[in-house]
N, C-alpha and C positions, 0 to 999 in steps of 0.2 A: 583552245589552249587550256581553258579551265577544266574541261572534262578529262584531259590527260593528267593534269595535276591532281584532280580528285581521285582518279583511278590509281595513280602512283601512290598517293597517300593511303588509300584504303588497302592496297597491296602490302605496303610497308607495315601498316598497323597489324594486319593479319599475320604477317611473318614474325613481327616482334612478339605478338601474343602467343604464337605457337612456340617460339623459342623459349619463352619463360615457363611454359608448362612442362610437366614431367609425364613420363609414361608409366609410372608405377600405379598399381591398383590400390586406391586409398581404402577400400573396404577391408583389406587384410589387416591394416593397422587399427581399424575401428572396432574389431571384434572384442566383445567383453569377455572377461575371464569368468569362470564359473565360481561365484562367491557364495552360492547358496549352501547351507548345511541342513542336514536332516533335523527335524524338530525333536527327534528322540535323543540326539547327541547333546549333552550339556556343554555350555560354553566353558572353555578352560579358563580358570582364574577368576570366574565370576563369584562375587560375594553373595552370601545368603541375604535376603531382605530382612530388615529389622524394623520394628515398630517405631514410629516417630513419637517421642514423648510430648512434643509440643502440639500434636494434632488434637483437634477438638473431638472429644468423645461424646459430648452431650449434644444431641441433635436439636433439642429444644432451645438451647442457648444460641446455636447458630441461626435458627429460625428467627429468634427474637432480635438478634443483631441485624439480620437481613431486613426485617420489618422496620427497625429503627432507621436503618440507612435509607430505605425507601421513603419513609416519612420525611426524613431530612431533605432528600432530593426533591420531594413534592413541595415542601416549604420553600426551598431555594428557587424552584421553578415559578412558584406564585410570586415571590419577591421580584424576580426578573420580569415577569409579565406586568406587574404593577409599575415597575420602573420604566418599562417600555411605553406603557400607556401614558404615564406622566410626561415622558420625553416627547411623545407624539402630540400631546396637548400643548406643550411649550413650543414646538415647531409650528403648529397650526396658529397659535397666538402670534408668533413672530412673523409669520407670513401675512397675517391680517394687518399687523402694524406696518409692515413694509409696503403693502398695497395702499394703505392710508397715506403713508409718507410720500409715495410716488404720486398719488392722486392729488395731494395738496400742492405739489409743485406745478 
């Protein structure tokens, strides 16, 4: 009886799936339009580029700023490393105190 029920369910499922599907070719809708243009053709309405007055023109000052930022980052990393080492020492001390407290009981 179960085999018949399983076969009937499988048949109904296959028919339901076939009924929901369409017979249209999906690849016709998925074709891309030709949107490429020749590199020789200028873009219509494109503005001419202009120079940015706020742009840095002195390369030496940009290098100096980058070096200063690098040094500040190195100092901050050293501070974080020192704080981590101090925190690790505090945790180690607290663990030793806890062992002593447990051992005393």
